[in-house]
N, C-alpha and C positions, 0 to 999 in steps of 0.2 A: 594776523597776516604777516607779521614780522617773521614768524616761523617759516612761511613760504619762501621768503627771500633768503633766509639762512640756509634752508635746504637746497635752494637753487644754486647758491654760491659754492656749496660744498660738493655738489654732485657733478662729476665731470661731464656726463652725457648732456645734462641740461645747461651746464655752463657753456658748452659749445653752442647749443641752440641759442642761448642768451647773447653770445658775443657775435655770432654770424650776422644776424639781421640788424643788430644795434651796434653800429661801427664806432661810435665815439664814446669815451668814458663819461662825458657829461650827460649824454642821453641815457646811458645805463643808470646813472645816479637818479635821473628824473623818473625812470621807470621803477626803480627800487622804491622811491618815495610813493609812487602810485600804488605799489603793492602794499606798502605800510598803511596807506589810506583806504585799502579795500577795493581799489579800482582794478580788479583782476581781469575783467573782460577787455579793458583798454590795453593792458599789458599783453594779454594773449593774442590780440589782433596784431599788435606790433611785431610779435614773434612769428606770426604766420599761421596760427592755429585756427581751425574751423570750429566755431562755437555753436551754431544753430542747426538743428537736425530735425527731421521727422523720423520716428522710430516705431517699429512694430515687432511683436513677438508674443508668445514664445513657441518654438518648435523643439522636438526632441533632438539631442545631439548624441549619436552613437559613439562618439569619441574617436572617429577616424579622421582622415584628411578632409579638408573643407570641400573638396570636389565630390566626396561621396554622399553628401547631403544636398538635396535639391528640393526647395519648397516653392509654393506659389509666388511669393514676391519676386523671385528671380526671373519669372516669365515676363513680367511687365516692367519691373524696376521703376515704378512710379508710385507716389504716395496718395493716389486719388481714389483708391477703393480698399475696403477691408479684405481680410483673408481668413480662412479657417485655420486656426492654430491649434496648439495642444489643448486649449480649454474652450474651443468653439470659435465663433466669429470674433476677430480682434481688429481694432481700428489702428490706423497710423495716428501717433500723437506727437505733438511738438515737444522738443527738449532743448533747453538753453543751458549750456555749460557756463558755470561761473568760475571755473578753475583756470589759473594763470597758464597752464600747459594744455588747455583744451580737453582735459580728461572728462569723459562721460562715464559715470558710474551706473552701469546697467542694473546692478543688484539693488541700488537705491531706487532707480527709476521704476522697476517692476515690483517693488515691495508692495504687498506681502507675499507675492507669488514665490514659489520655490524655483530658483534659477539654476540649480545644479543640473549639469548635462543638458544644456539648452542652446538654442540658436536664436539670434535676433538680427534684424536688418535696420539699416539707417540710410536716409536719403538727404541730400542737400544739393543746392544749385547756386551758381554765381555767374556774373556777367563780366566779360572782358571786352575792351574796346579794340583789341587787336590780337592776332594769334601769337603764341609764344611757347617756348620750351619751358618746362617747369620741373621741379623736383618735389615728389610727395614722400612724406615720412609718416609711417604708420607705427603705432604702438598698440598692442592688445594683450589682454590676459583673459582667455588663453590664445585663441587663434583668430585670424582675420583674412578676408579676401575683399578686393575692391575692384569695381568697374569704373572707368572714367569715360564718359560719353559712350556707354554701352560696349566698351572694349575692356577685357580683363587686364588689369595692370599688375595685380598680384593675386595668386591663386591659393595661398595658404602656406603656413609655416611647416606643417607636418611634424612639428615637435613642440614640446612644452617649453617655451622660452619667452622672456619678456624683452628680448632685444628689439631695437627700433629697426624697421624695414625701410629701405630707401629704394625708390624707383623713379627714373626719369620719364616724363610723360609729355605729350603735346597737348596744348590747350588751344581752343579755337575762338574766333571772334563771336561775340554774342553769348548765349547761354551755354554753360558747362555744367555737367551733372556728375555727382559722385554717388555711387551706390555701394554700400558696405555691408558685408556679412560678418557677424561676430559670433564666435563659438566659445562656449564655456564648458569646462569640465567640472571643477569644484572651486569653492571659495570665491576669490575676487573675479568680477565680471566687468571689464571696462575696456575702453579704447580711446585713442585720440588720433587726429589726422592733422598734419601740418603741410602747407603748400608754400613753396618758396621758388625763387629763381635758382638756376643750377649752382650758383655760388653761395646759396644760403640766405639771401635777403628776402624779406617778406614781399609779396606782390602788392604794389601800391593800391591796385583796384580793390583788394580784399580788406584793406585796413579799415575802410569805412562801411563795410557791408553790415 
């Protein structure tokens, strides 16, 4: 786990993520010690990453923009029924990320299936006590689209890049739903979602989810 912290400290992108929600040097030291002790989920929650998902797949990916592929899960955007995928009827399954940056490794999740040129979907929900503006940050290899409360917040990168995507979103009182579409071409197949205040601090309501 010490390697996780070293990588975090040397990577500008994640150093910024580390320092925005964790405002004091003393607390950053405490979280670094948590990483060393293997408490990766506690660290990820304090940084604002979403860790618990329902996931379903796989479907073929013709390697075009995310908007060009449309499969059954997009019609309901709920995890309450299975759908016919590439290999027949497939169920939604729970997935708990243990990564300090909330990364979900879909290649590992679907092993031993071949995930080259495929599409998967992920669902999660959380509850807020009051409406608020928030900022969502997405990372995907290769492409991603996300709906927030049934409204499209980001429709796909349309290019092969691992840049973090940032979008400002309104959240509502009560249940909020994230529905994510992840597209793979070759090799790595993974994603992460981070939700913060507009200035980069983790939402207090999500840290204990």
